[in-house]
KEKE-3310 file (N, C-alpha, C; in steps of 0.2 Angstrom, whole numbers, plus 5000, padded with zeros to 4 digits):
npx = (5542:5538:5525:5510:5499:5508:5515:5508:5510:5505:5507:5504:5496:5481:5476:5469:5456:5450:5437:5438:5453:5457:5465:5477:5479:5491:5495:5492:5498:5511:5519:5520:5526:5539:5541:5542:5553:5562:5562:5561:5563:5565:5569:5573:5572:5558:5552:5554:5545:5533:5535:5538:5529:5521:5525:5530:5514:5509:5498:5487:5479:5471:5463:5452:5447:5437:5444:5443:5432:5441:5449:5448:5460:5467:5465:5473:5485:5487:5488:5501:5510:5510:5515:5528:5533:5532:5542:5552:5552:5553:5566:5575:5573:5579:5594:5597:5596:5606:5617:5616:5605:5588:5577:5565:5549:5543:5531:5520:5513:5498:5493:5483:5484:5486:5493:5495:5508:5521:5531:5527:5515:5511:5511:5504:5517:5527:5533:5540:5542:5551:5547:5555:5550:5538:5542:5535:5533:5528:5519:5512:5506:5504:5514:5523:5519:5523:5536:5538:5531:5539:5551:5556:5558:5557:5547:5536:5533:5543:5551:5543:5543:5558:5558:5551:5560:5571:5565:5564:5577:5580:5574:5583:5594:5590:5586:5597:5605:5612:5607:5604:5618:5623:5616:5620:5635:5632:5630:5636:5643:5647:5636:5639:5646:5639:5629:5635:5634:5623:5620:5629:5619:5607:5614:5616:5606:5601:5610:5606:5594:5597:5603:5592:5586:5597:5593:5581:5580:5575:5562:5560:5558:5562:5573:5568:5578:5582:5572:5574:5586:5583:5574:5583:5591:5585:5582:5594:5603:5609:5604:5591:5592:5599:5585:5578:5586:5593:5608:5619:5624:5635:5638:5628:5621:5611:5607:5614:5623:5616:5624:5632:5620:5614:5629:5628:5617:5618:5631:5626:5617:5623:5632:5629:5628:5630:5637:5646:5641:5647:5646:5649:5660:5667:5660:5666)
npy = (5605:5621:5624:5627:5640:5644:5644:5633:5620:5618:5608:5595:5578:5573:5557:5550:5547:5543:5535:5518:5515:5507:5497:5484:5467:5457:5442:5439:5448:5445:5445:5460:5464:5460:5465:5480:5479:5479:5489:5500:5519:5520:5526:5526:5513:5510:5508:5494:5485:5482:5471:5462:5459:5455:5442:5436:5436:5424:5420:5422:5432:5449:5458:5473:5487:5500:5516:5525:5540:5555:5560:5572:5572:5567:5576:5586:5580:5580:5595:5597:5590:5596:5610:5607:5601:5614:5620:5614:5617:5630:5631:5624:5629:5641:5639:5632:5641:5650:5642:5643:5635:5630:5625:5613:5609:5594:5582:5578:5563:5558:5544:5528:5511:5506:5510:5516:5521:5527:5520:5509:5497:5500:5497:5500:5492:5496:5507:5526:5532:5538:5540:5543:5540:5550:5559:5561:5560:5548:5541:5534:5538:5531:5522:5530:5525:5512:5514:5518:5508:5494:5499:5505:5518:5536:5543:5558:5573:5579:5567:5564:5576:5574:5562:5564:5575:5566:5559:5567:5572:5561:5567:5577:5572:5566:5579:5582:5572:5563:5552:5546:5543:5534:5524:5519:5517:5507:5496:5481:5477:5468:5461:5466:5477:5485:5487:5496:5507:5511:5512:5524:5532:5534:5538:5550:5556:5557:5566:5577:5581:5584:5596:5604:5605:5613:5625:5628:5633:5640:5637:5625:5614:5614:5596:5592:5587:5576:5569:5567:5562:5549:5541:5539:5530:5520:5516:5509:5500:5490:5489:5485:5472:5466:5466:5457:5444:5441:5444:5452:5458:5465:5466:5468:5476:5492:5502:5508:5510:5511:5521:5528:5534:5543:5551:5557:5563:5574:5580:5587:5595:5603:5609:5614:5616:5610:5605:5596:5585:5572:5556:5547:5547:5545:5531:5521)
npz = (5506:5501:5491:5490:5482:5473:5456:5442:5433:5416:5407:5411:5410:5416:5420:5427:5431:5420:5413:5413:5410:5420:5431:5431:5434:5436:5435:5451:5457:5461:5450:5447:5459:5457:5444:5448:5457:5446:5439:5444:5444:5431:5420:5404:5403:5403:5391:5389:5395:5393:5383:5393:5402:5395:5391:5403:5408:5403:5396:5406:5406:5408:5417:5422:5430:5432:5434:5449:5454:5458:5472:5486:5491:5480:5472:5477:5477:5465:5461:5468:5461:5448:5452:5456:5442:5436:5443:5439:5425:5423:5429:5422:5408:5411:5414:5402:5395:5400:5393:5383:5375:5369:5380:5379:5385:5394:5393:5408:5414:5423:5431:5434:5438:5422:5407:5390:5382:5371:5370:5373:5383:5398:5418:5433:5440:5434:5440:5441:5425:5411:5393:5378:5366:5365:5373:5386:5404:5414:5427:5442:5456:5467:5469:5477:5490:5490:5489:5501:5510:5506:5503:5513:5512:5519:5513:5512:5503:5497:5493:5482:5473:5470:5462:5452:5446:5445:5434:5425:5421:5415:5402:5399:5396:5385:5377:5375:5368:5376:5379:5368:5362:5371:5370:5358:5360:5368:5360:5353:5364:5380:5392:5406:5404:5396:5406:5414:5408:5407:5422:5423:5415:5424:5436:5432:5430:5441:5447:5438:5445:5459:5454:5451:5463:5467:5464:5467:5481:5487:5488:5499:5513:5529:5530:5518:5508:5513:5514:5499:5501:5505:5500:5486:5493:5495:5484:5476:5466:5475:5487:5483:5478:5487:5498:5490:5487:5494:5493:5482:5466:5457:5444:5437:5438:5435:5438:5448:5466:5482:5489:5478:5472:5480:5481:5470:5468:5480:5473:5463:5470:5478:5468:5459:5443:5428:5420:5428:5430:5426:5425:5419:5412:5425:5429:5422)
capx = (5540:5532:5521:5501:5498:5513:5511:5506:5511:5501:5510:5501:5488:5478:5471:5468:5449:5448:5433:5441:5459:5460:5468:5480:5479:5494:5499:5491:5504:5520:5524:5519:5531:5546:5543:5540:5559:5567:5562:5560:5567:5567:5572:5570:5571:5553:5550:5557:5541:5528:5537:5541:5524:5519:5528:5524:5508:5508:5490:5484:5472:5472:5457:5453:5443:5436:5447:5438:5433:5449:5446:5451:5469:5472:5467:5478:5493:5490:5491:5505:5513:5509:5519:5533:5533:5533:5547:5558:5550:5557:5573:5579:5574:5585:5600:5597:5596:5612:5622:5615:5602:5584:5573:5560:5546:5542:5521:5520:5507:5497:5488:5481:5483:5489:5494:5498:5513:5523:5536:5522:5508:5516:5506:5508:5521:5534:5536:5539:5548:5550:5548:5558:5544:5533:5546:5532:5535:5521:5517:5508:5508:5504:5521:5527:5517:5528:5543:5538:5532:5541:5558:5558:5559:5555:5541:5538:5532:5550:5551:5539:5547:5564:5558:5550:5566:5575:5562:5563:5582:5581:5572:5587:5598:5586:5588:5607:5610:5616:5603:5605:5624:5623:5614:5625:5639:5629:5632:5643:5645:5646:5632:5641:5650:5631:5625:5638:5633:5615:5621:5631:5614:5606:5617:5618:5598:5602:5613:5602:5588:5601:5605:5585:5587:5600:5590:5575:5582:5571:5556:5563:5558:5569:5571:5568:5584:5584:5568:5576:5592:5581:5571:5588:5596:5581:5581:5599:5604:5612:5597:5584:5596:5599:5581:5575:5587:5599:5615:5619:5627:5639:5639:5620:5617:5609:5605:5617:5622:5612:5630:5631:5613:5613:5632:5626:5611:5621:5635:5620:5615:5630:5636:5622:5633:5628:5643:5651:5638:5652:5647:5651:5668:5669:5658:5670)
capy = (5608:5625:5624:5629:5644:5643:5642:5626:5619:5618:5601:5588:5576:5567:5552:5545:5546:5542:5527:5510:5518:5503:5493:5478:5465:5454:5436:5438:5453:5445:5447:5465:5468:5459:5472:5485:5480:5478:5494:5506:5524:5516:5530:5525:5507:5511:5505:5487:5483:5480:5464:5457:5457:5450:5434:5435:5434:5419:5420:5422:5437:5454:5461:5479:5488:5508:5520:5529:5547:5557:5560:5576:5570:5564:5581:5590:5578:5582:5601:5596:5588:5603:5614:5604:5602:5621:5622:5610:5621:5637:5631:5622:5634:5649:5635:5630:5650:5652:5638:5645:5632:5632:5619:5611:5607:5590:5582:5572:5560:5555:5538:5525:5506:5504:5518:5518:5525:5528:5515:5502:5499:5498:5496:5504:5491:5498:5513:5531:5531:5542:5537:5545:5542:5553:5561:5561:5558:5541:5541:5532:5541:5524:5522:5531:5523:5507:5517:5519:5501:5491:5498:5508:5525:5541:5547:5565:5576:5581:5561:5563:5578:5570:5556:5569:5578:5561:5558:5576:5573:5558:5571:5583:5569:5566:5583:5585:5566:5560:5545:5542:5542:5529:5516:5517:5515:5499:5492:5477:5479:5463:5464:5471:5484:5489:5490:5501:5514:5512:5516:5531:5537:5535:5542:5556:5558:5558:5571:5582:5580:5588:5603:5605:5605:5618:5631:5630:5630:5646:5635:5620:5615:5609:5589:5589:5585:5571:5563:5564:5554:5543:5539:5537:5528:5515:5510:5507:5492:5483:5488:5481:5465:5464:5463:5452:5439:5441:5446:5459:5455:5469:5466:5466:5484:5494:5510:5511:5508:5517:5526:5532:5537:5549:5555:5561:5567:5579:5583:5590:5600:5606:5613:5617:5615:5604:5604:5592:5578:5568:5548:5545:5547:5541:5527:5519)
capz = (5500:5498:5484:5490:5480:5468:5447:5441:5424:5411:5405:5416:5408:5421:5415:5433:5434:5413:5414:5408:5413:5423:5436:5429:5438:5432:5439:5457:5461:5462:5443:5447:5462:5454:5439:5450:5458:5444:5435:5450:5444:5426:5415:5398:5403:5402:5384:5390:5401:5390:5382:5400:5406:5390:5393:5411:5410:5398:5394:5410:5403:5410:5422:5423:5433:5430:5439:5455:5454:5462:5482:5488:5493:5475:5468:5481:5475:5457:5459:5470:5456:5443:5455:5454:5436:5434:5445:5434:5418:5426:5433:5417:5404:5414:5415:5396:5391:5401:5391:5374:5373:5372:5384:5377:5390:5391:5395:5413:5415:5430:5428:5440:5436:5418:5403:5383:5378:5365:5371:5373:5386:5405:5422:5439:5441:5431:5444:5438:5420:5405:5389:5374:5361:5365:5379:5392:5409:5417:5436:5445:5461:5473:5469:5484:5495:5488:5490:5510:5515:5504:5502:5519:5514:5525:5510:5513:5497:5492:5488:5475:5469:5469:5458:5448:5444:5442:5426:5421:5420:5406:5396:5396:5393:5377:5372:5375:5363:5379:5379:5361:5361:5378:5366:5353:5363:5371:5355:5353:5372:5386:5398:5411:5400:5393:5413:5417:5404:5409:5429:5422:5414:5430:5440:5428:5430:5449:5446:5437:5450:5462:5452:5450:5472:5470:5459:5470:5487:5493:5492:5500:5520:5534:5530:5511:5506:5517:5512:5494:5499:5509:5492:5483:5497:5495:5478:5475:5464:5480:5493:5480:5476:5496:5499:5486:5485:5501:5490:5477:5459:5454:5437:5434:5444:5430:5441:5453:5473:5485:5489:5471:5470:5485:5480:5464:5469:5482:5471:5460:5475:5481:5462:5453:5440:5424:5418:5434:5430:5423:5428:5411:5415:5433:5431:5417)
cpx = (5538:5530:5513:5504:5503:5510:5512:5507:5505:5502:5508:5496:5488:5474:5470:5461:5445:5445:5438:5452:5462:5465:5473:5482:5484:5497:5498:5495:5510:5523:5525:5525:5539:5549:5545:5551:5565:5567:5560:5564:5568:5572:5568:5571:5562:5550:5549:5550:5536:5529:5536:5536:5521:5520:5527:5518:5505:5501:5486:5476:5474:5462:5459:5447:5443:5440:5440:5438:5438:5444:5451:5459:5472:5472:5472:5485:5494:5491:5498:5513:5515:5513:5526:5538:5536:5539:5553:5557:5555:5563:5577:5578:5579:5593:5601:5600:5603:5617:5619:5611:5594:5580:5566:5555:5543:5534:5524:5513:5505:5492:5486:5481:5489:5490:5496:5502:5517:5530:5532:5517:5514:5507:5510:5514:5529:5537:5536:5542:5547:5552:5550:5555:5541:5535:5539:5535:5530:5523:5511:5507:5506:5510:5524:5526:5520:5533:5543:5536:5535:5549:5560:5561:5556:5547:5542:5534:5539:5554:5548:5543:5556:5565:5557:5555:5571:5571:5565:5573:5585:5579:5578:5592:5595:5588:5595:5609:5612:5614:5604:5613:5626:5621:5618:5631:5639:5630:5638:5647:5644:5642:5633:5643:5642:5629:5629:5636:5625:5616:5624:5623:5611:5608:5617:5610:5598:5605:5611:5597:5593:5601:5598:5585:5589:5597:5584:5575:5576:5564:5556:5561:5563:5568:5570:5574:5586:5580:5571:5582:5590:5577:5579:5591:5591:5579:5589:5599:5605:5608:5591:5587:5596:5591:5577:5577:5595:5607:5617:5627:5629:5637:5631:5618:5616:5605:5609:5617:5619:5618:5630:5624:5613:5621:5631:5621:5615:5626:5631:5619:5618:5632:5632:5624:5632:5633:5649:5646:5640:5652:5648:5659:5672:5670:5663:5674)
cpy = (5613:5627:5627:5638:5647:5643:5635:5625:5616:5610:5596:5586:5571:5564:5547:5544:5544:5535:5523:5509:5512:5500:5487:5475:5458:5448:5435:5443:5452:5444:5456:5467:5466:5463:5477:5486:5482:5485:5500:5511:5521:5518:5528:5517:5505:5507:5497:5482:5480:5473:5457:5457:5451:5442:5431:5434:5427:5418:5418:5426:5443:5458:5468:5481:5496:5512:5524:5537:5551:5559:5566:5575:5569:5571:5587:5587:5581:5591:5601:5595:5594:5608:5612:5603:5610:5624:5621:5614:5626:5638:5629:5626:5641:5644:5634:5635:5650:5647:5638:5640:5634:5624:5618:5607:5599:5589:5577:5569:5557:5548:5533:5516:5504:5510:5515:5523:5524:5522:5509:5504:5497:5500:5501:5502:5493:5503:5519:5530:5538:5538:5543:5545:5547:5561:5566:5556:5554:5541:5539:5535:5536:5521:5521:5528:5514:5507:5515:5511:5497:5492:5503:5516:5531:5543:5553:5569:5577:5574:5560:5567:5579:5565:5561:5573:5573:5559:5563:5575:5567:5561:5576:5578:5567:5570:5586:5581:5564:5552:5541:5538:5536:5524:5515:5513:5507:5492:5487:5474:5470:5465:5468:5476:5489:5491:5496:5506:5515:5515:5523:5534:5537:5539:5550:5559:5562:5566:5577:5585:5585:5594:5607:5610:5612:5623:5633:5629:5636:5642:5627:5621:5611:5600:5587:5585:5579:5566:5562:5559:5547:5538:5537:5531:5521:5512:5511:5499:5488:5483:5484:5474:5461:5462:5456:5447:5436:5441:5449:5455:5463:5472:5467:5473:5487:5502:5513:5510:5514:5523:5531:5536:5544:5554:5560:5566:5574:5582:5589:5597:5604:5611:5617:5619:5609:5602:5596:5586:5574:5560:5547:5544:5544:5534:5520:5514)
cpz = (5501:5492:5485:5487:5476:5460:5448:5436:5420:5407:5408:5413:5412:5419:5423:5435:5426:5416:5409:5408:5416:5428:5433:5434:5434:5438:5447:5462:5461:5457:5444:5451:5461:5448:5441:5452:5453:5437:5436:5446:5436:5421:5409:5396:5403:5398:5384:5393:5398:5387:5386:5402:5401:5390:5397:5412:5408:5400:5399:5409:5409:5413:5423:5428:5432:5436:5443:5454:5459:5468:5480:5489:5485:5469:5469:5478:5468:5456:5461:5464:5449:5446:5453:5448:5434:5436:5439:5429:5418:5425:5425:5410:5406:5413:5408:5394:5392:5398:5385:5372:5375:5373:5381:5382:5389:5396:5402:5414:5420:5428:5433:5436:5428:5414:5395:5382:5372:5365:5374:5380:5393:5411:5428:5442:5439:5437:5438:5431:5415:5397:5383:5368:5359:5370:5384:5398:5412:5422:5439:5455:5468:5473:5477:5490:5496:5492:5499:5513:5513:5504:5508:5518:5517:5521:5512:5505:5494:5490:5483:5470:5465:5462:5451:5443:5442:5432:5421:5417:5416:5401:5395:5396:5386:5372:5371:5370:5368:5378:5374:5360:5366:5373:5361:5355:5367:5366:5356:5360:5374:5389:5402:5411:5400:5401:5413:5414:5405:5417:5428:5419:5419:5433:5440:5429:5438:5450:5445:5442:5455:5461:5453:5459:5471:5468:5465:5478:5491:5495:5496:5508:5521:5532:5522:5507:5510:5515:5501:5495:5501:5502:5488:5486:5496:5488:5473:5473:5473:5485:5489:5480:5485:5499:5497:5486:5489:5499:5483:5472:5456:5447:5432:5436:5436:5434:5447:5461:5477:5485:5484:5469:5475:5485:5474:5464:5474:5478:5465:5464:5476:5474:5459:5448:5433:5420:5421:5434:5423:5426:5421:5410:5423:5434:5426:5421)
residu = (MET:LYS:TRP:GLN:GLY:ARG:ARG:GLN:SER:ASP:ASN:VAL:GLU:ASP:ARG:ARG:SER:ILE:SER:GLY:GLY:GLY:LYS:ALA:ILE:ILE:GLY:GLY:GLY:VAL:ILE:GLY:ILE:ILE:VAL:LEU:LEU:LEU:ASN:VAL:PHE:GLY:GLY:GLU:THR:GLY:GLN:GLN:ILE:ALA:PRO:ILE:LEU:GLU:GLN:MET:GLN:GLY:GLY:GLN:GLY:GLN:GLN:THR:GLU:ALA:ALA:ALA:PRO:LEU:SER:LYS:GLU:ASP:GLU:GLU:MET:GLY:ASN:PHE:VAL:ARG:VAL:VAL:LEU:ALA:ASP:ASN:GLU:ASP:ILE:TRP:SER:LYS:VAL:PHE:ALA:GLU:ASN:GLY:MET:THR:TYR:GLU:LYS:PRO:LYS:LEU:VAL:LEU:PHE:LYS:GLY:SER:VAL:GLN:THR:ALA:CYS:GLY:GLY:ALA:SER:SER:ALA:SER:GLY:PRO:PHE:TYR:CYS:PRO:GLY:ASP:ARG:LYS:VAL:TYR:MET:ASP:LEU:GLY:PHE:PHE:GLU:GLU:LEU:LYS:SER:LYS:PHE:GLY:ALA:LYS:GLY:GLY:ASP:PHE:ALA:ILE:ALA:TYR:VAL:ILE:ALA:HIS:GLU:ILE:GLY:HIS:HIS:ILE:GLN:THR:LEU:LEU:GLY:THR:SER:ALA:LYS:MET:ARG:GLN:GLU:GLN:GLN:GLY:LYS:SER:GLU:ALA:GLU:ALA:ASN:LYS:LEU:SER:VAL:ALA:LEU:GLU:LEU:GLN:ALA:ASP:PHE:TYR:ALA:GLY:VAL:TRP:ALA:HIS:TYR:ASN:GLN:GLU:ASN:LEU:ASP:VAL:GLY:ASP:ILE:GLU:GLU:ALA:LEU:SER:ALA:ALA:ASN:ALA:VAL:GLY:ASP:ASP:ALA:ILE:GLN:SER:LYS:MET:GLN:GLY:HIS:VAL:VAL:PRO:ASP:SER:PHE:THR:HIS:GLY:THR:SER:GLU:GLN:ARG:MET:TYR:TRP:PHE:LYS:LYS:GLY:TYR:LYS:THR:GLY:ASP:ILE:LYS:GLN:GLY:THR:THR:PHE:GLU:GLU:ILE:ARG)
# end
């Protein structure tokens, strides 16, 4: 992605070098990996992470270590994230205005190890997530090494851009009232039916990420879309379950299959039309 020398957003909170921000060490790493797999691209499910971790720690305690000063690479990654967020701000402000609405810009928080949010405490094991309570995206950039090494994604800067755009998609759903409506509809539903609604929400966020890419084509490099699709493929529910347990359980899916995630990103990218993100109609 072409990003050097371009506008950077002022809405990034960089907490990576805060003393005491710490690196959470939970369950010898095993629990952390499990939570990562369950919550990858978690969207609003990030608010569920804190109680899960508390239960699984089982009184083992939590050690922390102070975050190291930012390296030159860390600084460069922070600048890249600021450009990607700026692109999201510009594009979604334009799209919202064209549809008679005003876009409210979210904050993006970079952290290392652990973080406190309006949705509760979280660790790097949660993966990137959006908290509707404070309307912020939270991200430990170390996640992307996990994406490559554990999930087999190609990596690359546009994989990061895709993830950011996906989480911004959850912010858009909050602004449009989609998330609140989905939570209402989940009430009284069976687990399988509630999961279908969660899948629809996640796939719509993938669609919105594709819409963002559609309007940002002038800044894309050759291979960027393939990087995004590789990331989407790697974190499909079926791909994760197959790697973790050797078989898939469709009724337990909460984010969609690899094929679905790639399909909806590509649909957003090809159409650029937010009205075509009809995942709730098509997933039922």
